[in-house]
C-alpha positions in Angstrom: 3.9 -9.5 25.8 3.6 -10.8 22.3 1.7 -8.9 19.6 -1.6 -10.4 18.3 -1.2 -12.1 15.0 -3.4 -10.9 12.1 -5.0 -13.8 10.2 -6.0 -13.3 6.6 -7.9 -16.1 4.9 -7.3 -16.0 1.1 -9.6 -18.0 -1.2 -6.6 -18.9 -3.5 -4.2 -19.7 -0.7 -3.1 -23.4 -0.6 -0.7 -23.2 2.4 0.0 -21.1 5.4 2.4 -18.2 4.9 4.0 -15.8 7.4 4.6 -12.1 6.9 6.3 -9.6 9.2 5.5 -6.1 8.1 7.5 -2.9 8.3 5.8 -2.0 11.6 6.8 -5.4 13.0 3.2 -6.7 13.0 2.7 -10.3 12.1 0.2 -11.7 9.5 -0.6 -15.2 8.6 -2.1 -15.8 5.2 -4.2 -19.0 5.5 -6.3 -21.2 3.2 -10.1 -20.8 3.9 -10.4 -24.1 5.7 -7.3 -23.9 7.9 -8.2 -24.5 11.6 -7.3 -22.1 14.4 -5.3 -24.9 16.0 -3.3 -25.5 12.8 -2.6 -21.7 12.5 -1.5 -21.5 16.1 0.9 -24.4 15.8 2.3 -22.9 12.6 3.0 -19.6 14.3 4.6 -21.2 17.4 6.8 -23.4 15.2 8.2 -20.2 13.5 8.4 -18.1 16.7 12.2 -17.7 16.6 12.1 -16.6 12.9 9.3 -14.1 13.7 11.2 -12.5 16.6 14.3 -12.2 14.4 12.3 -10.6 11.6 10.6 -8.2 14.0 14.0 -7.1 15.4 15.3 -6.4 11.9 12.2 -4.3 11.1 12.5 -2.3 14.3 16.2 -1.7 13.6 15.4 -0.6 10.0 12.8 1.9 11.1 15.1 3.3 13.8 17.9 3.8 11.3 15.8 5.2 8.4 13.3 7.5 10.3 14.3 11.1 9.6 13.9 13.6 12.5 10.9 15.3 11.0 9.1 12.0 10.6 9.1 11.6 14.4 6.4 14.3 14.4 4.0 15.5 11.7 5.4 15.1 8.2 6.6 18.3 6.5 6.9 17.0 2.9 5.5 14.3 0.7 7.7 12.9 -2.0 5.2 11.8 -4.6 7.4 10.1 -7.1 4.5 8.8 -9.2 3.7 12.3 -10.3 7.1 13.9 -10.0 6.1 16.3 -7.2 7.6 17.0 -3.8 4.8 18.6 -1.7 5.4 20.8 1.3 2.9 20.1 4.2 1.9 23.1 6.2 -0.2 23.1 9.4 -2.6 25.7 10.7 -5.3 26.0 13.3 -8.4 28.0 12.4 -10.9 28.1 15.3 -10.6 24.3 15.8 -11.5 23.4 12.2 -10.2 20.2 10.7 -9.6 19.8 7.0 -7.2 19.9 4.2 -6.6 21.9 1.0 -4.3 21.4 -2.0 -2.6 24.6 -3.2 -0.4 23.6 -6.2 2.6 21.9 -4.6 1.5 22.6 -1.0 -0.9 20.7 1.2 -2.5 22.8 4.0 -3.7 20.8 7.0 -6.1 22.5 9.4 -5.8 20.7 12.7 -5.3 21.4 16.4 -1.6 21.7 17.5 0.0 18.5 18.8 -2.7 16.3 17.2 -0.5 14.0 15.1 -3.0 11.2 14.7 -5.7 13.4 13.3 -3.2 15.3 11.2 -2.0 12.1 9.6 -5.5 10.9 8.9 -6.3 14.2 7.2 -3.1 13.7 5.0 -4.4 10.2 4.0 -7.7 11.7 3.0 -5.9 14.4 0.9 -3.7 11.7 -0.7 -6.8 9.7 -1.7 -8.1 12.9 -3.5 -4.7 13.5 -5.1 -4.5 9.8 -6.3 -7.9 10.0 -7.9 -7.0 13.3 -9.6 -3.6 12.3 -10.9 -3.2 8.6 -11.2 -6.6 7.2 -12.0 -6.6 8.5 -15.6 -3.3 6.5 -16.1 -5.2 3.3 -15.2 -7.9 4.1 -17.7 -5.3 4.9 -20.4 -3.8 1.5 -19.9 -7.2 -0.2 -20.1 -8.0 1.6 -23.3 -4.6 0.6 -24.8 -5.2 -3.0 -23.8 -8.9 -3.0 -24.8 -10.0 -4.1 -21.3 -13.0 -3.0 -19.4 -13.6 -2.8 -15.6 -16.1 -1.4 -13.2 -15.5 1.0 -10.3 -12.1 2.2 -9.0 -11.6 2.9 -5.3 -8.6 4.3 -3.4 -7.7 3.0 0.0 -4.8 2.9 2.4 -4.0 -0.7 2.8 -1.3 -2.3 4.8 -0.2 -5.2 2.5 -1.7 -4.9 -1.0 -0.8 -2.4 -3.6 -4.0 -3.2 -5.5 -6.7 -5.8 -6.0 -9.3 -6.8 -8.6 -12.7 -8.2 -7.4 -14.9 -10.8 -9.1 -17.2 -7.9 -10.1 -14.3 -6.4 -12.1 -13.9 -3.5 -9.6 -10.3 -2.4 -8.9 -9.1 -1.2 -5.6 -5.8 0.8 -5.5 -3.5 1.8 -2.6 -2.7 5.5 -2.1 0.8 4.4 -1.3 1.3 4.1 -5.0 1.8 7.8 -5.1 5.1 7.4 -3.4 6.5 4.9 -5.9 8.3 5.5 -9.2 5.9 5.7 -12.0 7.2 2.6 -13.8 6.2 0.5 -10.7 2.8 2.1 -10.7 2.3 1.1 -14.3 3.3 -2.4 -13.5 0.7 -2.6 -10.7 -1.9 -1.2 -13.1 -1.1 -3.8 -15.8 -1.0 -6.6 -13.2 -4.6 -5.8 -12.0 -5.9 -5.3 -15.5 -4.6 -8.8 -16.5 -6.6 -10.1 -13.6 -9.8 -9.1 -15.4 -9.3 -12.0 -17.8 -7.3 -14.3 -15.4 -8.5 -14.0 -11.7 -5.5 -16.0 -10.5 -1.7 -16.3 -10.9 -1.7 -19.1 -13.4 0.8 -19.4 -16.3 -1.9 -17.9 -18.5 -2.1 -14.9 -16.2 1.7 -14.3 -16.3 1.7 -14.8 -20.1 -1.0 -12.1 -20.3 1.1 -9.7 -18.2 4.1 -10.4 -20.3 2.2 -9.7 -23.5 1.1 -6.3 -22.1 4.5 -5.5 -20.5 7.4 -7.6 -21.8 9.8 -6.2 -19.1 7.4 -7.1 -16.2 9.9 -9.3 -14.4 12.3 -6.5 -13.7 9.5 -4.3 -12.4 8.0 -7.1 -10.3 11.5 -7.6 -8.7 11.8 -3.9 -8.0 8.2 -3.8 -6.6 9.3 -6.3 -3.9 11.7 -3.7 -2.6 9.3 -0.7 -3.1 8.6 -0.2 0.6 11.9 1.7 0.7 10.1 4.6 -0.9 7.4 4.9 1.8 7.9 7.3 4.7 7.9 5.8 8.1 4.9 7.8 9.4 2.7 6.2 6.8 2.9 2.9 8.6 1.4 4.3 11.7 -1.7 5.7 10.2 -5.2 4.2 10.4 -6.0 2.0 7.4 -9.1 2.1 5.3 
């Protein structure tokens, strides 16, 4: 049985694009007016490539997944802040919750409840990201004399970050797992979108003005999923 294909319509997309993600799910990025029939034909014409890409992703996960990631994670390598956090689990009268204690994360959840435990970890990571990385974004904005609205932290499957037409910035908690120089690139990239809501030559010139070495960091960011633990791909997004 074939997996359903996720369809994402992007206002700036001019052609159909295929993506096969780390969990072997398939996404089509489509222009706003692309028809369902056009998308279906596009997918079918690339079916062999999709199946090969899915097989590669499944093999990669099988080879890379450490034994402790087959259950609840026991540590979090938060490269962006230079911390390796131990995750401890306890059950207190059926309570559910989390608590940060320096470089330990305490998860209160029923035994053998991996789904809820991982959702609690995601919630704890959102708190940690706001507390440790958000000020770094504001510092870049002050340095570049740029102003934005609200900041939100989410757990997204495909985007590291985004900037809305209302100048609000959404950031992915997965940034916590990346080296800090890649986090800085993502921040500068989104801040440049405040003046250039596209990927035009003017946008890239703006990025280069703010970060002359951006090309090396962009290239490294395309390989950044290597830093993400496998369990993270199985969690609910939001």
